[in-house]
Each structure stands twice: as C-alpha cells, then as structure tokens.
C-alpha positions as CSV (number, residue, x, y, z in Angstrom):
1,M,11.1,45.5,-35.1
2,N,10.0,46.0,-31.5
3,K,9.3,49.6,-30.3
4,K,12.1,49.5,-27.8
5,Y,14.6,49.3,-30.7
6,I,13.3,52.3,-32.6
7,V,14.5,55.9,-32.4
8,K,11.5,58.2,-32.9
9,E,12.4,61.5,-31.3
10,S,13.8,64.2,-33.6
11,K,16.1,65.4,-30.8
12,I,17.9,62.0,-30.7
13,F,18.1,62.0,-34.5
14,D,19.7,65.5,-34.5
15,E,22.1,64.6,-31.7
16,V,23.3,61.4,-33.3
17,I,23.8,63.1,-36.7
18,E,25.7,66.1,-35.3
19,T,27.9,64.4,-32.7
20,G,28.1,60.8,-33.7
21,K,30.4,59.0,-36.1
22,K,29.6,58.2,-39.7
23,I,30.1,55.1,-41.9
24,K,28.9,55.0,-45.5
25,N,29.0,52.9,-48.7
26,Y,27.2,53.3,-52.0
27,N,23.8,52.2,-50.6
28,F,23.6,53.5,-47.0
29,I,24.9,56.1,-44.6
30,I,25.0,55.2,-41.0
31,F,25.4,57.7,-38.2
32,Y,26.0,56.1,-34.8
33,K,26.7,57.1,-31.2
34,E,27.4,54.8,-28.3
35,I,24.9,54.9,-25.4
36,K,25.2,53.5,-21.9
37,E,22.2,51.6,-20.7
38,S,19.5,50.9,-23.3
39,P,19.7,48.4,-26.1
40,T,20.8,49.4,-29.6
41,K,18.2,51.6,-31.3
42,Y,17.7,52.3,-35.0
43,G,16.2,55.2,-36.9
44,I,15.6,54.8,-40.6
45,T,15.2,57.6,-43.1
46,V,14.7,57.8,-46.8
47,P,15.0,61.1,-48.7
48,K,12.1,62.1,-50.9
49,K,14.5,62.0,-53.9
50,V,14.4,58.2,-53.7
51,G,10.8,57.9,-54.9
52,K,7.2,58.1,-54.0
53,A,5.9,57.2,-50.6
54,H,5.1,53.6,-51.3
55,I,8.6,53.0,-52.7
56,R,10.2,54.6,-49.6
57,N,8.0,52.6,-47.3
58,K,8.9,49.4,-49.0
59,L,12.6,50.1,-48.6
60,K,12.1,50.9,-44.9
61,R,10.2,47.6,-44.4
62,K,13.1,45.7,-46.0
63,V,15.7,47.4,-43.9
64,R,13.6,46.8,-40.7
65,S,13.4,43.1,-41.4
66,I,17.2,42.9,-42.0
67,I,17.8,44.7,-38.7
68,R,15.3,42.4,-36.9
69,I,17.4,39.4,-37.9
70,Y,20.7,41.1,-37.4
71,N,19.9,42.5,-34.0
72,K,19.7,39.0,-32.4
73,T,23.5,38.6,-32.7
74,Y,24.5,42.3,-32.0
75,E,25.8,43.0,-28.5
76,K,26.9,46.7,-28.3
77,N,24.7,49.6,-27.4
78,Y,24.3,52.3,-30.0
79,N,21.9,54.8,-31.4
80,C,22.1,54.3,-35.2
81,I,20.5,56.4,-37.9
82,I,20.4,54.7,-41.2
83,I,19.9,56.8,-44.4
84,I,19.0,54.9,-47.5
85,R,20.4,56.1,-50.7
86,N,19.0,56.1,-54.3
87,S,21.1,53.1,-55.4
88,C,19.0,50.8,-53.1
89,L,16.1,50.9,-55.6
90,D,17.9,48.5,-58.0
91,L,19.1,46.0,-55.4
92,S,17.5,42.7,-54.4
93,Y,16.8,41.9,-50.8
94,Q,20.0,39.7,-50.5
95,E,22.2,42.5,-51.8
96,L,20.6,45.0,-49.4
97,N,21.2,42.5,-46.6
98,N,24.9,42.1,-47.5
99,S,25.5,45.8,-47.9
100,L,23.8,46.8,-44.6
101,Q,25.3,44.0,-42.5
102,Y,28.8,44.9,-43.8
103,L,28.4,48.4,-42.5
104,L,26.8,47.3,-39.2
105,N,29.7,44.9,-38.7
106,K,32.2,47.7,-39.1
107,I,30.6,49.5,-36.1
108,K,31.5,46.5,-33.9
C-alpha cells in the first residue's frame, strides 16, 4: 500500500475513533470518517491479545494486500481505522478478503 493511503498519526487515529462512525462484524471493527480532499486512508491495528508480533504482522500484511486490491475500485474519501479481531487467526486469505470487503462495501 502506498504511503499516501496510510494513516500514521495518533491524532488522526484518536479523532476517527472518537468522532467517526463504526461498522463491525465477527472479524473486524472499522471506524470511519469522511474527509474532503485527500484520498481514502487506512490505519490498521491488531491488539496484543491476538498473538505474538510475527502473527500480528502477518495479519496486517494480509489486510494491506486486500486493501491494495480493493482501493482501485473505491471512490469515496474516508479515513478508516481497521481493528483486527481474534477470530481472524483461523481464517484463510479468501475468507478474510470476503469479510473485509463486505464491511468496506457497507461504507459506500
């Protein structure tokens, strides 16, 4: 995922979580807030409860690759914070893809 599509600042994370809307399913929680000018940006977090660092990093890499593919067809401008839940550990890549795209399509 390109750097211009990533949320890094903790100030933006806090703002989106506190004032944005929320969508969730069994695998993900997505907080989102509409922005005016810049393209859609994503922040990905995984709680330490999910597993050790190499497991959390692997999940984040999978989610980034799903977003990279999905972002080509996405037209609206949002800041999205994606929180990955424990249940994602048992899912295949295709199941993760379906679950995340379902939630992202609900934002449209």
